[in-house]
C-alpha positions in Angstrom: 83.6 86.8 111.5 84.7 85.0 108.4 86.2 81.5 108.6 89.4 82.6 106.9 89.9 85.4 109.3 89.3 83.1 112.3 91.7 80.6 110.8 94.4 83.2 110.2 94.0 84.6 113.7 94.3 81.2 115.2 97.3 80.2 113.1 99.2 83.5 113.8 98.0 83.8 117.4 100.3 81.2 118.9 103.6 82.4 117.4 102.7 86.0 117.8 101.8 85.5 121.5 105.1 83.6 122.1 107.0 86.3 120.3 105.5 89.1 122.4 104.9 87.4 125.8 107.5 84.7 125.7 110.4 86.7 127.2 108.1 87.7 130.1 107.2 84.0 130.7 110.6 82.5 130.1 112.1 83.2 133.6 115.6 82.2 134.5 117.3 79.5 132.4 117.7 76.3 134.2 121.0 74.3 134.5 122.3 72.9 131.2 122.0 69.2 130.5 123.4 66.9 127.9 123.0 68.0 124.3 120.1 66.7 122.2 118.2 64.9 125.0 114.5 64.3 125.6 112.8 64.3 128.9 114.8 65.0 132.1 112.5 67.9 133.1 112.8 69.5 129.7 109.4 69.4 128.0 110.8 69.9 124.5 114.2 68.5 125.3 117.6 70.2 125.1 119.4 71.9 122.2 123.0 71.5 120.8 124.6 72.9 123.9 122.2 71.4 126.5 119.9 74.4 126.9 116.2 73.9 127.5 114.5 74.2 124.1 111.2 75.5 125.5 113.1 78.4 127.2 114.9 79.2 123.9 111.5 79.1 122.0 110.0 81.6 124.5 113.0 83.9 124.0 113.5 83.5 120.3 110.4 84.9 118.6 110.7 88.6 119.5 113.8 89.2 117.4 112.3 87.5 114.3 109.0 89.4 114.5 110.4 92.8 115.5 113.0 92.7 112.8 110.6 91.6 110.1 108.0 94.2 111.1 110.6 96.9 111.4 112.2 96.1 108.1 108.8 96.1 106.3 107.8 99.4 107.8 111.2 100.9 106.9 111.0 99.6 103.4 107.6 101.2 102.8 108.7 104.4 104.5 111.5 104.8 102.0 109.8 103.3 99.0 106.5 105.2 99.2 107.9 108.7 98.6 110.1 107.4 95.8 107.3 105.6 94.1 104.9 108.5 94.4 107.4 111.0 93.2 108.2 108.9 90.2 104.5 108.5 89.3 103.6 112.1 89.8 106.6 113.9 88.3 106.3 115.5 84.8 110.1 115.4 84.4 111.2 112.1 82.7 114.8 112.6 83.8 113.6 112.7 87.5 111.7 109.4 87.1 114.7 107.8 85.5 116.9 109.1 88.3 114.6 107.6 90.9 113.8 104.3 89.3 116.8 103.1 87.3 119.1 102.6 90.4 116.3 100.5 91.9 116.2 98.4 88.7 119.9 97.7 89.2 119.4 96.6 92.8 116.5 94.3 91.6 119.0 92.5 89.4 121.0 91.6 92.6 119.6 88.6 94.5 118.4 89.6 98.0 120.6 87.2 99.8 123.7 88.3 97.8 122.9 91.9 98.6 122.5 91.1 102.3 125.9 89.3 102.3 127.6 92.2 100.6 126.2 94.9 102.8 126.4 92.9 106.0 130.2 93.2 105.9 130.0 97.0 106.3 127.4 97.0 109.1 127.8 96.1 112.8 126.0 92.9 113.8 122.8 93.2 115.6 119.0 93.6 115.1 119.3 97.2 113.9 121.7 96.3 111.1 119.6 93.2 110.1 116.5 95.4 110.0 118.3 97.8 107.6 119.6 95.0 105.4 116.2 93.4 105.0 114.6 96.8 104.3 117.1 97.6 101.6 116.4 94.2 99.9 112.7 95.1 99.8 112.8 98.7 98.8 113.3 98.3 95.0 110.4 95.9 94.5 108.1 97.9 96.8 108.9 101.2 95.1 108.1 99.7 91.6 104.8 98.4 92.8 103.9 101.7 94.4 105.0 103.6 91.3 102.9 101.3 89.0 99.8 101.6 91.1 100.2 105.4 91.6 100.7 106.0 87.8 97.1 105.1 87.0 95.7 107.3 89.8 98.1 110.1 88.8 96.6 110.2 85.3 93.1 110.9 86.5 91.4 114.3 85.9 91.1 114.8 89.7 94.9 115.0 90.0 95.1 117.6 87.3 92.3 119.5 89.0 94.2 119.5 92.3 97.3 120.8 90.5 95.3 123.7 88.9 93.8 124.5 92.3 97.3 124.9 93.7 97.2 122.0 96.1 100.4 121.0 97.7 102.4 117.9 96.5 101.7 116.3 99.8 98.0 116.6 99.6 97.9 115.4 96.0 100.4 112.5 96.4 99.3 111.3 99.8 95.8 112.6 100.3 94.5 111.4 96.9 96.9 109.2 95.0 98.2 107.5 98.2 94.6 106.7 99.4 93.9 105.0 96.1 96.7 102.6 96.7 95.3 101.2 100.0 94.1 97.9 98.5 97.3 97.4 96.5 99.5 98.2 99.5 97.4 95.9 101.7 97.8 93.0 99.3 101.5 93.7 98.9 102.1 94.1 102.6 101.2 90.5 103.3 103.7 89.3 100.6 106.3 91.9 101.7 106.1 90.9 105.4 106.3 87.2 104.5 109.3 87.9 102.3 110.9 89.9 105.2 110.3 87.0 107.6 111.9 84.7 105.0 115.0 87.0 104.7 115.3 87.5 108.4 115.1 83.7 109.0 117.5 83.0 106.2 120.0 85.7 107.3 119.9 84.4 110.9 120.2 80.8 109.6 123.4 82.0 107.8 124.6 83.8 110.9 124.2 87.3 109.5 123.2 90.0 112.0 122.8 87.6 115.0 125.2 85.7 117.3 125.5 82.0 116.4 124.2 81.0 119.8 121.4 83.6 120.1 118.0 82.7 121.2 116.4 83.1 117.8 114.0 80.8 116.1 115.9 80.8 112.8 119.2 80.3 114.6 117.7 77.4 116.5 116.8 75.7 113.2 120.3 76.1 111.9 122.3 75.2 115.0 120.1 72.2 116.0 119.7 70.6 112.6 122.6 68.2 113.2 120.5 66.5 115.9 117.3 66.4 113.9 117.0 62.7 114.0 117.9 62.5 117.7 116.0 65.4 119.1 113.6 66.7 116.5 111.7 69.2 118.7 114.7 71.6 118.8 114.3 72.1 115.0 110.6 71.3 114.3 109.2 73.7 117.0 110.9 76.9 115.8 110.4 75.9 112.2 106.7 75.4 112.6 106.4 78.7 114.4 108.0 80.6 111.5 105.7 78.8 109.0 102.7 79.7 111.2 103.6 83.3 111.2 103.9 83.5 107.4 100.8 81.5 106.8 98.7 83.4 109.3 99.8 86.8 107.9 98.6 85.8 104.4 95.3 84.4 105.6 94.5 87.6 107.5 95.4 89.8 104.6 93.3 87.7 102.2 90.4 87.8 104.6 90.7 91.6 105.0 90.8 92.2 101.3 87.8 90.0 100.7 85.8 91.7 103.4 86.7 95.2 102.1 85.7 94.1 98.6 82.2 93.0 99.8 81.7 96.4 101.4 
């Protein structure tokens, strides 16, 4: 196994294990103590309302990881057919109809879009997943369209059309398969961006309760006690950084391994 892959697996392993298994290991919350204290039976101290920080860390990763993964999958699920349809169509008006609204959305900053749409959606992980996905769809669709345009111009695609192959077989079976490296490289960046948006939205209190067990919320709510009890902020912040760094290390290692083969 390559060193970069091992490093990526090691970096991402801890936060991912905490996100998946943490709620099973957390157990019942103990009695609350004084806010922003160290020791007293609390390995990582207490947070801004006296809760055990370790207990909150064990509970707070699943929401971040599940929402980021769900938003990335949803963004690709919606962007892929749009990008492929724009690249394969012979009707310029259809391509304009598909891509120009996305260009307008690209001009709106992601956080501003999230703030505007959040007012119309009920709070919760489902709404936050949809918000982050919507922010990622325009850029993902443009990358898919640009990558698919080259494959769509190949003689093989024209031969498939002349043989009467279905759009699905041409778009997904041939053009889509030619995008695997592009999508793999973009997926790492897209998932990192989704994690950033999820953490930022939670930091701003969008889509989650202000006292929720969530790593990003922990960073926001405990920052006032950073100098007194740093573990309440440093621990969740490091876990979020490890997630994003590990994802990119694994994607880079996978792309290099595939290139060698």
